[in-house]
LUMKOLKOL-539782 format. One line per 4 residues: number of its first residue (from 1); for each residue x, z, y of N, C-alpha, C. Coordinates in Angstrom, 1 decimal, padded with zeros to 4 digits. Atoms other than C-alpha are relative to their C-alpha. Layout:
<sites>
NUM> X/Z/Y/X/Z/Y/X/Z/Y  ... .
</sites>
This chain:
<sites>
1> 001.1/-000.5/-000.8/094.0/-021.3/-069.9/000.5/001.1/001.0  -000.5/-001.1/-000.9/095.9/-018.2/-068.6/000.8/-000.6/001.2  -000.7/000.6/-001.1/098.1/-020.5/-066.5/-000.9/-000.5/001.1  001.0/000.6/-000.9/095.1/-022.2/-065.0/-000.7/001.1/000.8 .
5> 000.7/-001.1/-000.7/093.4/-018.9/-064.2/000.9/000.7/001.0  -000.9/-000.6/-000.9/096.5/-017.5/-062.6/000.2/-000.8/001.3  -000.1/000.9/-001.2/096.8/-020.6/-060.3/-001.2/000.1/000.8  001.3/-000.1/-000.7/093.1/-020.3/-059.5/000.0/001.2/000.8 .
9> 000.1/-001.2/-000.7/093.4/-016.7/-058.5/001.1/000.1/001.1  -001.1/000.0/-000.9/096.7/-017.4/-056.7/-000.3/-000.9/001.2  000.4/000.9/-001.1/095.0/-020.0/-054.5/-000.3/000.7/001.3  000.2/-000.8/-001.3/094.8/-019.0/-050.8/-001.6/000.1/000.2 .
13> 001.4/-000.3/-000.2/091.4/-017.5/-049.9/-000.3/-000.6/001.4  000.4/000.6/-001.3/089.6/-019.4/-047.1/-001.4/000.4/000.4  001.3/-000.5/-000.4/086.5/-017.3/-046.8/-000.2/000.3/001.5  000.1/-000.3/-001.4/087.3/-016.2/-043.3/-000.2/-001.3/000.8 .
17> 000.1/001.3/-000.7/087.8/-019.8/-042.2/-001.4/-000.6/-000.1  001.4/000.6/000.2/084.5/-020.9/-043.7/-001.0/000.8/000.8  000.9/-000.8/-000.8/082.7/-018.0/-042.1/000.1/-000.3/001.5  -000.2/000.3/-001.4/084.2/-018.7/-038.7/-000.6/-001.4/000.3 .
21> 000.5/001.3/-000.2/083.3/-022.4/-039.0/-001.5/000.0/-000.1  001.4/-000.1/000.1/079.8/-021.6/-040.2/-000.7/000.7/001.2  000.5/-000.7/-001.2/079.3/-019.2/-037.3/000.0/-000.9/001.2  -000.1/000.9/-001.1/080.5/-021.8/-034.8/-001.1/-001.1/000.0 .
25> 001.0/001.0/000.2/078.1/-024.4/-036.2/-001.4/000.6/000.3  001.3/-000.7/-000.3/075.2/-021.9/-036.0/-000.2/000.2/001.5  000.1/-000.2/-001.5/076.0/-021.0/-032.4/-000.2/-001.3/000.7  000.2/001.3/-000.7/076.3/-024.7/-031.4/-001.4/-000.5/-000.2 .
29> 001.3/000.4/000.3/073.0/-025.4/-033.1/-001.1/000.7/000.8  000.9/-000.8/-000.8/071.2/-022.6/-031.4/000.1/-000.4/001.5  -000.2/000.4/-001.3/072.7/-023.6/-028.1/-000.6/-001.3/000.3  000.6/001.3/-000.2/071.6/-027.2/-028.6/-001.5/000.1/000.1 .
33> 001.5/-000.1/000.0/068.0/-026.0/-029.2/-000.5/000.3/001.4  000.4/-000.3/-001.3/067.9/-024.9/-025.6/-000.4/-001.2/000.8  000.4/001.2/-000.7/067.7/-028.5/-024.5/-001.3/-000.6/-000.4  001.3/000.5/000.4/064.5/-029.0/-026.4/-001.1/000.8/000.8 .
37> 001.0/-000.6/-000.8/061.6/-028.3/-024.0/-001.3/-000.8/-000.1  001.3/000.7/000.2/058.1/-029.4/-025.0/-001.0/000.4/001.1  001.0/-000.5/-001.0/056.4/-027.5/-022.1/-000.1/-001.0/001.1  000.1/001.0/-001.0/057.2/-030.3/-019.7/-000.7/-001.3/-000.3 .
41> 000.8/001.2/000.4/055.4/-032.9/-021.7/-001.4/000.1/000.4  001.4/000.0/-000.6/052.2/-033.8/-019.9/-000.9/-000.7/-001.0  001.0/000.6/000.9/049.0/-034.9/-021.5/000.2/-001.6/000.0  -000.2/001.5/000.0/049.8/-038.5/-020.3/001.1/-000.4/-000.9 .
45> -001.1/000.4/001.0/053.0/-038.5/-022.4/-000.6/-000.1/-001.4  000.6/000.1/001.3/051.0/-037.8/-025.5/-000.9/-001.2/-000.1  000.9/001.2/000.0/048.5/-040.5/-024.5/000.8/-001.3/-000.1  -000.8/001.2/000.1/051.3/-043.0/-024.0/000.6/-000.2/-001.4 .
49> -000.5/000.0/001.4/052.8/-042.1/-027.4/-001.1/-000.6/-001.0  001.1/000.5/000.9/049.4/-042.7/-029.0/-000.3/-001.5/000.3  000.3/001.4/-000.3/049.0/-046.0/-027.1/001.1/-000.9/-000.7  -001.1/000.8/000.7/052.4/-047.2/-028.5/-000.3/-000.2/-001.4 .
53> 000.4/000.1/001.4/051.3/-046.4/-032.0/-001.2/-000.9/-000.2  001.2/000.9/000.1/048.0/-048.2/-031.4/000.4/-001.4/000.2  -000.5/001.4/-000.2/049.9/-051.2/-030.1/000.7/-000.6/-001.2  -000.7/000.5/001.2/052.0/-051.4/-033.2/-001.0/-000.3/-001.1 .
57> 001.0/000.3/001.0/049.0/-051.2/-035.4/-000.9/-001.2/000.3  000.8/001.2/-000.4/047.1/-053.8/-033.4/000.8/-000.8/001.0  -000.9/000.7/-000.9/049.8/-056.1/-032.0/-000.7/-001.3/000.5  000.5/001.3/-000.6/049.2/-059.2/-029.9/000.6/-001.1/-000.9 .
61> -000.5/001.0/001.0/049.4/-061.9/-032.6/000.4/-001.3/000.7  -000.3/001.2/-000.7/049.4/-064.7/-030.1/001.4/000.0/000.6  -001.4/-000.2/-000.5/052.6/-063.3/-028.6/001.0/000.0/-001.1  -000.9/-000.1/001.2/054.1/-062.5/-032.0/000.3/-001.3/-000.6 .
65> -000.2/001.3/000.7/053.6/-066.0/-033.4/000.2/-001.1/000.9  -000.1/001.0/-001.0/054.1/-067.9/-030.2/001.5/-000.6/-000.1  -001.3/000.7/000.1/057.0/-070.5/-030.4/000.5/-000.5/001.3  -000.5/000.4/-001.3/057.4/-071.0/-026.7/001.1/000.9/000.4 .
69> -001.1/-000.8/-000.5/060.2/-069.5/-024.6/-000.4/001.4/000.3  000.5/-001.3/-000.3/058.0/-066.5/-023.8/-000.5/000.7/-001.3  000.5/-000.6/001.3/057.1/-065.8/-027.5/001.1/000.9/-000.6  -000.9/-001.0/000.7/058.6/-063.1/-029.7/001.0/-000.8/-000.8 .
73> -000.9/000.7/000.9/060.1/-065.6/-032.1/001.2/-000.6/000.7  -001.1/000.6/-000.8/062.1/-067.4/-029.4/000.9/001.1/000.5  -000.8/-001.1/-000.5/063.3/-064.1/-028.0/000.9/000.6/-001.1  -000.8/-000.5/001.1/064.4/-062.9/-031.4/001.2/-001.0/-000.3 .
77> -001.1/000.9/000.2/066.4/-066.1/-031.9/001.0/000.1/001.0  -001.0/-000.1/-001.1/068.0/-065.7/-028.5/000.8/001.3/-000.2  -000.7/-001.3/000.3/068.9/-062.1/-029.5/001.0/-000.2/-001.1  -000.9/000.3/001.1/070.5/-063.3/-032.7/001.2/-000.8/000.5 .
81> -001.0/000.9/-000.6/072.4/-066.0/-030.8/001.0/000.8/000.8  -000.9/-000.9/-000.9/073.8/-063.4/-028.3/000.9/000.8/-000.9  -000.7/-000.8/000.9/074.8/-061.1/-031.1/001.1/-000.8/-000.8  -000.9/000.8/000.8/076.4/-063.8/-033.2/001.2/-000.6/000.8 .
85> -001.1/000.6/-000.8/078.4/-065.6/-030.5/000.9/001.1/000.5  -000.8/-001.1/-000.5/079.5/-062.2/-029.0/000.9/000.5/-001.1  -000.8/-000.5/001.1/080.7/-061.1/-032.5/001.1/-000.9/-000.3  -001.1/001.0/000.3/082.7/-064.3/-033.0/001.1/000.1/001.1 .
89> -001.0/-000.2/-001.1/084.3/-063.9/-029.6/000.8/001.3/-000.1  -000.7/-001.2/000.2/085.1/-060.3/-030.3/001.0/000.0/-001.1  -000.9/000.1/001.2/086.6/-061.1/-033.7/001.2/-000.8/000.3  -001.1/000.8/-000.4/088.8/-063.8/-032.3/001.0/000.8/000.9 .
93> -000.9/-000.8/-000.9/090.2/-061.4/-029.6/000.6/001.1/-000.8  -000.5/-001.2/000.7/090.5/-058.5/-032.1/001.1/-000.3/-000.9  -001.1/000.3/001.0/092.8/-060.3/-034.6/001.4/000.2/000.6  -001.4/-000.2/-000.6/095.9/-060.6/-032.3/000.2/001.4/000.5 .
97> -000.1/-001.3/-000.5/095.2/-057.2/-030.8/000.3/001.0/-001.2  -000.2/-000.8/001.2/095.0/-055.7/-034.3/001.5/-000.1/-000.5  -001.4/000.1/000.5/098.4/-057.1/-035.3/001.0/000.7/001.0  -000.9/-000.7/-001.0/099.9/-055.8/-032.0/-000.2/001.5/-000.1 .
101> 000.2/-001.4/000.1/098.5/-052.4/-032.8/000.5/000.6/-001.3  -000.5/-000.5/001.3/099.9/-052.2/-036.4/001.4/000.4/000.1  -001.4/-000.5/-000.2/103.0/-050.1/-036.4/000.9/-000.6/-001.1  -000.8/000.6/001.0/104.2/-051.8/-039.6/000.3/-001.5/000.3 .
105> -000.2/001.4/-000.4/104.2/-055.2/-037.8/000.8/-000.1/001.2  -000.7/000.1/-001.3/105.4/-054.6/-034.3/000.7/001.4/000.3  -000.6/-001.3/-000.3/107.6/-051.8/-032.7/-001.1/001.0/000.4  001.0/-001.0/-000.3/105.8/-048.5/-032.3/-000.4/000.2/001.4 .
109> 000.4/-000.1/-001.4/105.9/-048.4/-028.5/-001.1/-001.0/000.4  001.0/001.0/-000.3/104.0/-051.7/-028.3/-001.3/000.3/-000.8  001.2/-000.3/000.7/101.6/-050.6/-031.0/-000.8/001.2/000.7  000.7/-001.1/-000.7/100.9/-047.4/-029.1/-000.7/-000.5/001.3 .
113> 000.6/000.5/-001.2/100.2/-049.2/-025.8/-001.2/-000.9/-000.3  001.2/000.8/000.3/097.9/-051.7/-027.5/-001.2/000.9/-000.5  001.1/-000.9/000.4/096.0/-048.9/-029.2/-000.6/000.8/001.1  000.5/-000.7/-001.2/095.7/-047.1/-025.9/-001.0/-000.9/000.7 .
117> 000.9/001.0/-000.6/094.1/-050.3/-024.5/-001.3/-000.1/-000.7  001.3/000.1/000.8/091.6/-050.5/-027.3/-000.8/001.3/000.1  000.7/-001.3/-000.2/090.7/-046.8/-026.8/-000.8/-000.1/001.3  000.6/000.2/-001.3/090.0/-047.6/-023.1/-001.2/-000.9/-000.1 .
121> 001.1/000.9/000.1/087.8/-050.5/-024.1/-001.2/000.6/-000.7  001.1/-000.7/000.7/085.8/-048.4/-026.6/-000.6/001.1/000.8  000.5/-001.1/-000.8/085.3/-045.7/-024.0/-001.2/-000.3/000.8  001.1/000.4/-000.9/083.0/-047.6/-021.7/-001.2/-000.4/-000.8 .
125> 001.3/000.4/000.7/079.3/-047.9/-022.8/-000.3/-001.4/000.2  000.4/001.4/000.0/077.8/-051.3/-023.5/-000.8/-000.3/001.3  000.9/000.2/-001.2/075.2/-050.9/-020.7/000.9/-000.2/001.3  -000.8/000.1/-001.2/078.0/-050.4/-018.1/000.7/-001.4/000.0 .
129> -000.6/001.4/000.0/079.8/-053.6/-019.3/-001.1/-001.0/000.3  001.1/001.0/-000.3/076.4/-055.4/-019.2/-000.2/-000.1/001.5  000.2/000.0/-001.4/075.9/-054.4/-015.6/001.1/-000.6/000.8  -001.2/000.6/-000.6/079.4/-055.4/-014.7/000.0/-001.5/-000.1 .
133> 000.0/001.5/000.3/079.1/-058.9/-016.3/-001.2/-000.7/000.7  001.1/000.6/-000.7/075.7/-059.4/-014.7/000.4/-000.3/001.5  -000.5/000.2/-001.4/077.4/-059.0/-011.3/000.9/-001.2/000.1  -000.9/001.2/000.0/079.9/-061.7/-012.3/-000.7/-001.3/-000.3 .
137> 000.6/001.3/000.5/077.8/-064.3/-014.2/-001.5/-000.1/000.4  001.4/000.1/-000.3/074.3/-063.4/-013.0/-000.8/000.4/-001.3  000.8/-000.4/001.2/071.5/-062.2/-015.3/-000.2/-001.1/-000.9  000.3/001.0/001.0/070.9/-064.0/-018.5/000.8/000.2/-001.3 .
141> -000.7/-000.2/001.3/072.2/-064.4/-022.1/001.5/-000.1/000.1  -001.4/000.1/000.0/075.7/-065.3/-021.1/000.7/001.3/000.3  -000.5/-001.3/-000.3/076.3/-061.9/-019.6/-000.1/000.9/-001.3  000.1/-000.7/001.2/075.0/-060.5/-022.9/001.1/-000.4/-001.0 .
145> -001.0/000.5/000.9/077.4/-062.6/-024.9/001.4/000.6/000.3  -001.3/-000.5/-000.4/080.4/-061.5/-022.9/000.1/001.5/-000.2  000.0/-001.5/000.3/079.3/-057.8/-023.2/000.2/000.3/-001.4  -000.1/-000.2/001.4/078.9/-058.0/-026.9/001.4/-000.3/-000.5 .
149> -001.3/000.3/000.4/082.2/-059.7/-027.3/001.0/001.1/000.4  -000.9/-001.0/-000.4/084.0/-057.1/-025.3/-000.1/001.3/-000.7  000.1/-001.3/000.7/082.5/-054.0/-027.0/000.3/-000.2/-001.5  -000.4/000.2/001.4/083.2/-055.6/-030.4/001.5/000.1/-000.2 .
153> -001.4/000.0/000.1/086.9/-055.9/-029.7/000.6/001.3/-000.5  -000.6/-001.3/000.3/087.6/-052.2/-029.8/-000.2/000.5/-001.4  000.3/-000.4/001.4/085.9/-051.4/-033.1/000.6/-000.9/-001.0  -000.5/001.0/001.0/086.9/-054.6/-034.9/001.6/000.2/-000.1 .
157> -001.5/-000.2/000.0/090.6/-054.2/-033.9/000.4/001.2/-000.7  -000.3/-001.3/000.6/090.6/-050.6/-035.0/-000.1/-000.1/-001.5  000.2/000.2/001.4/089.3/-051.5/-038.4/000.9/-001.0/-000.6  -001.0/001.0/000.4/091.5/-054.5/-038.7/001.4/000.6/-000.2 .
161> -001.3/-000.7/000.1/094.6/-052.3/-038.0/000.1/000.8/-001.3  -000.1/-000.8/001.2/093.7/-050.0/-040.9/000.3/-001.0/-001.2  -000.3/001.0/001.1/093.6/-053.1/-043.2/001.4/-000.5/000.0  -001.4/000.6/-000.1/096.9/-054.5/-041.9/001.0/001.0/-000.4 .
165> -001.0/-001.0/000.3/098.7/-051.2/-042.3/000.0/000.4/-001.5  000.1/-000.3/001.4/097.5/-051.0/-045.9/000.5/-001.3/-000.8  -000.4/001.2/000.6/099.0/-054.4/-046.7/001.1/000.3/-001.1  -001.0/-000.1/001.0/101.0/-054.8/-049.9/001.2/-000.9/000.4 .
169> -001.2/000.8/-000.6/104.4/-055.8/-048.4/001.0/-000.4/-001.1  -001.0/000.3/001.1/106.2/-056.0/-051.8/-000.1/-001.5/-000.4  000.1/001.4/000.3/104.8/-059.5/-052.2/000.9/-000.9/000.8  -000.8/000.8/-000.9/106.8/-060.7/-049.2/001.4/-000.2/-000.6 .
173> -001.4/000.1/000.6/110.1/-060.0/-051.0/000.0/-001.0/-001.1  000.1/001.0/001.0/109.0/-062.1/-053.9/-000.1/-001.4/000.6  000.1/001.3/-000.6/108.0/-064.9/-051.6/001.3/-000.5/000.7  -001.3/000.3/-000.6/111.3/-064.7/-049.7/001.0/-000.5/-001.0 .
177> -000.9/000.3/001.1/113.2/-064.9/-053.0/-000.2/-001.5/-000.5  000.2/001.4/000.4/111.6/-068.3/-053.8/000.0/-001.0/001.1  -000.2/000.9/-001.2/112.2/-069.7/-050.3/-001.2/-000.3/000.8  001.2/000.3/-000.8/108.8/-069.5/-048.7/000.3/000.2/001.5 .
181> -000.2/-000.1/-001.4/108.6/-070.1/-045.0/-000.9/001.1/000.6  000.8/-001.0/-000.6/107.0/-067.7/-042.5/-001.5/-000.4/-000.1  001.4/000.5/000.1/103.8/-069.9/-042.4/-000.5/000.2/-001.4  000.5/-000.2/001.4/103.6/-069.8/-046.2/-000.2/001.5/-000.3 .
185> 000.2/-001.5/000.2/104.0/-066.0/-046.2/-001.3/000.4/000.6  001.3/-000.4/-000.7/101.1/-065.7/-043.7/-001.1/-000.6/-000.8  001.1/000.7/000.6/099.0/-068.3/-045.5/-000.3/000.6/-001.4  000.2/-000.4/001.4/099.5/-067.1/-049.1/000.3/001.5/-000.3 .
189> -000.3/-001.4/000.2/100.7/-063.5/-048.6/-000.9/001.0/000.8  000.8/-000.9/-000.9/098.7/-062.0/-045.7/-001.5/-000.4/000.0  001.4/000.4/-000.1/095.5/-064.1/-045.4/-000.8/000.4/-001.2  000.8/-000.4/001.1/094.3/-063.6/-049.0/-000.3/001.5/-000.1 .
193> 000.2/-001.4/000.0/094.7/-059.8/-048.6/-001.0/000.5/001.0  000.8/-000.4/-001.1/092.9/-059.6/-045.3/-001.3/-000.7/000.2  001.2/000.8/-000.3/090.3/-062.3/-045.3/-001.3/000.7/-000.4  001.3/-000.6/000.4/087.6/-060.5/-047.3/-000.3/001.3/000.8 .
197> 000.3/-001.2/-000.8/088.1/-057.2/-045.5/-000.4/-000.3/001.4  000.3/000.3/-001.4/088.1/-058.8/-042.1/-001.4/-000.6/000.1  001.3/000.6/000.0/085.0/-060.8/-042.9/-001.1/001.0/-000.2  001.0/-001.1/000.2/083.2/-057.7/-044.2/-000.2/000.8/001.2 .
201> 000.1/-000.8/-001.3/084.0/-055.8/-041.0/-000.7/-000.8/001.0  000.7/000.8/-001.0/082.8/-058.7/-038.9/-001.5/000.0/-000.2  001.4/000.0/000.3/079.5/-058.9/-040.7/-000.6/001.4/000.3  000.5/-001.3/-000.3/079.1/-055.1/-040.3/-000.2/000.1/001.5 .
205> 000.1/-000.1/-001.4/079.8/-055.4/-036.6/-001.1/-000.9/000.6  001.1/000.9/-000.4/077.3/-058.3/-036.3/-001.3/000.8/-000.1  001.2/-000.8/000.3/074.7/-056.0/-037.8/-000.2/001.0/001.2  000.0/-000.9/-001.1/075.5/-053.4/-035.1/-000.3/-000.7/001.4 .
209> 000.2/000.7/-001.3/075.6/-056.0/-032.3/-001.4/-000.5/000.2  001.4/000.5/-000.1/072.1/-057.2/-033.1/-000.8/001.1/000.7  000.6/-001.0/-000.7/070.9/-053.8/-032.0/000.4/000.1/001.5  -000.5/000.0/-001.3/073.2/-053.8/-029.0/-000.6/-001.1/000.9 .
213> 000.6/001.1/-000.8/071.8/-057.2/-027.9/-001.4/000.3/000.4  001.4/-000.4/-000.4/068.3/-055.8/-028.0/000.0/001.0/001.2  000.0/-001.0/-001.1/069.3/-052.9/-025.7/000.5/-000.7/001.3  -000.5/000.7/-001.2/071.2/-055.2/-023.3/-001.0/-000.7/000.8 .
217> 001.1/000.6/-000.8/068.0/-056.9/-022.4/-000.6/000.9/001.0  000.6/-000.9/-000.9/067.0/-053.8/-020.6/000.7/-000.1/001.4  -000.8/000.2/-001.3/069.7/-054.6/-017.9/000.0/-001.5/000.3  000.2/001.4/-000.3/068.6/-058.3/-017.8/001.2/-000.9/-000.5 .
221> -001.1/000.8/000.6/071.5/-059.5/-020.1/-000.5/-000.8/-001.2  000.5/000.9/001.0/069.2/-061.7/-022.2/-000.6/000.8/-001.2  000.5/-000.6/001.2/067.5/-061.1/-025.5/-001.4/000.6/000.2  001.3/-000.4/000.1/064.3/-059.3/-026.3/-000.3/001.3/000.7 .
225> 000.2/-001.3/-000.7/064.9/-056.0/-024.4/-000.7/-000.1/001.3  000.6/000.1/-001.3/063.8/-057.2/-021.0/-001.6/-000.2/-000.2  001.4/000.0/000.1/060.3/-058.3/-022.1/-000.6/001.3/-000.6  000.5/-001.2/000.5/060.0/-055.1/-024.0/-000.2/001.1/001.1 .
229> 000.2/-001.0/-001.1/060.6/-052.9/-020.9/-001.0/-000.4/001.0  001.1/000.4/-000.9/058.4/-055.1/-018.8/-001.4/000.3/-000.5  001.3/-000.2/000.6/055.6/-054.8/-021.2/-000.4/001.5/000.0  000.3/-001.4/-000.1/056.0/-051.0/-021.3/-000.3/000.5/001.4 .
233> 000.3/-000.4/-001.4/056.1/-050.7/-017.5/-001.4/-000.4/000.4  001.3/000.5/-000.3/052.9/-052.7/-017.4/-001.1/000.6/-000.9  000.9/-000.7/000.9/051.3/-050.6/-020.1/-000.8/-001.0/-000.9  000.6/001.0/000.9/050.6/-053.7/-022.2/000.5/000.4/-001.4 .
237> -000.5/-000.6/001.3/050.9/-051.8/-025.5/-000.1/-001.0/-001.2  000.1/001.0/001.1/049.7/-054.7/-027.7/001.3/-000.9/000.0  -001.3/000.8/000.0/052.7/-056.7/-026.5/001.2/000.8/-000.4  -001.1/-000.8/000.5/055.0/-053.8/-027.0/000.0/000.1/-001.5 .
241> 000.1/-000.1/001.5/053.7/-053.5/-030.6/000.5/-001.3/-000.6  -000.4/001.2/000.6/054.3/-057.2/-031.2/001.5/-000.2/000.1  -001.5/000.1/-000.1/057.9/-057.1/-029.9/000.7/001.0/-000.9  -000.6/-001.0/000.9/058.7/-053.9/-031.9/-000.1/-000.4/-001.4 .
245> 000.2/000.5/001.4/057.3/-055.4/-035.1/001.0/-001.1/-000.2  -001.0/001.1/000.2/059.4/-058.6/-034.6/001.4/000.6/-000.1  -001.4/-000.6/000.0/062.5/-056.5/-033.8/000.3/000.7/-001.3  -000.2/-000.8/001.2/062.1/-054.2/-036.8/000.2/-000.9/-001.2 .
249> -000.1/000.9/001.1/061.5/-057.1/-039.2/001.4/-000.7/000.0  -001.2/000.7/-000.1/064.5/-059.0/-037.9/001.2/000.9/-000.4  -001.1/-000.9/000.3/066.9/-056.0/-038.0/000.0/000.3/-001.5  000.1/-000.4/001.4/065.7/-055.1/-041.5/000.5/-001.2/-000.9 .
253> -000.5/001.2/000.7/066.3/-058.7/-042.8/001.5/-000.2/000.1  -001.4/000.2/-000.3/069.7/-059.0/-041.2/000.8/001.1/-000.7  -000.7/-001.1/000.6/070.7/-055.5/-042.5/000.1/-000.2/-001.6  000.0/000.2/001.4/069.7/-056.3/-046.1/000.9/-001.1/-000.4 .
257> -000.9/001.1/000.3/071.5/-059.6/-046.1/001.5/000.3/000.3  -001.4/-000.4/-000.3/074.6/-058.2/-044.4/000.6/001.0/-001.1  -000.4/-001.0/001.0/074.8/-055.3/-046.9/000.3/-000.7/-001.3  -000.2/000.8/001.2/074.5/-057.8/-049.8/001.3/-000.8/000.1 .
261> -001.2/000.9/-000.2/077.2/-060.1/-048.4/001.2/000.9/000.0  -001.2/-000.9/-000.1/079.6/-057.2/-047.6/000.3/000.6/-001.4  -000.3/-000.5/001.3/079.2/-055.8/-051.1/000.7/-001.0/-000.9  -000.6/001.1/000.8/080.0/-059.2/-052.6/001.5/-000.2/000.4 .
265> -001.3/000.2/-000.5/083.1/-059.5/-050.4/000.9/001.1/-000.4  -000.8/-001.1/000.3/084.4/-056.0/-051.0/000.3/000.1/-001.5  -000.1/-000.1/001.5/083.8/-056.1/-054.8/000.5/-001.3/-000.6  -000.5/001.3/000.5/085.0/-059.7/-055.1/-001.0/-000.8/-000.7 .
</sites>
């Protein structure tokens, strides 16, 4: 016990560091509060907020349960399709970029350049990509798919790299000793270690992309976002409530299922 107490008392004191960090956090918090200004909120703003809540409580059931192209159900399916296809495209592009970014697989200069490219991709917001692709392909779901695919590459490749760099390379020596080919090393040495992790990350990214696809509709890149903003601009709060209800239910269902699937994959 005496030895433990001596080591405890001999440990470096970091009270000054903690006080400085706490002071910086308090200052930043107080400074951030200056951006909060409720004086500029007009009475119409409170009325609109009340109208939105009323629309959620009393939604337009005809729109919510409509199965035509203008109905909420169709728009939700379109949003899922945009997120799903965009995630698949992003995952396919991210795999080779991830291996090119792994310093234990390729030379460090090449890994550095590839990582720099991924940082640049992650820097640009999704709405900017959406506006760029709309100029190229025109408004519609295809622009949304391309946008989702591109914004997925940066995050997926970054997480893939972490898994690749944590590979157990000792197994390759055993496979070499028994005469395995390069393809066999990849098939039986690399894929089993990475498959579950990669799939878990892709599912997680799909969960995020579902929200991104909803937002991209605001710039006419398909999905449910465009009808939502049109309904809000026209003050059709019952339609806004229907769209929000459908969106919340969809995201909740997908999140519950994705969390269950990811836990199964991670825990085997």
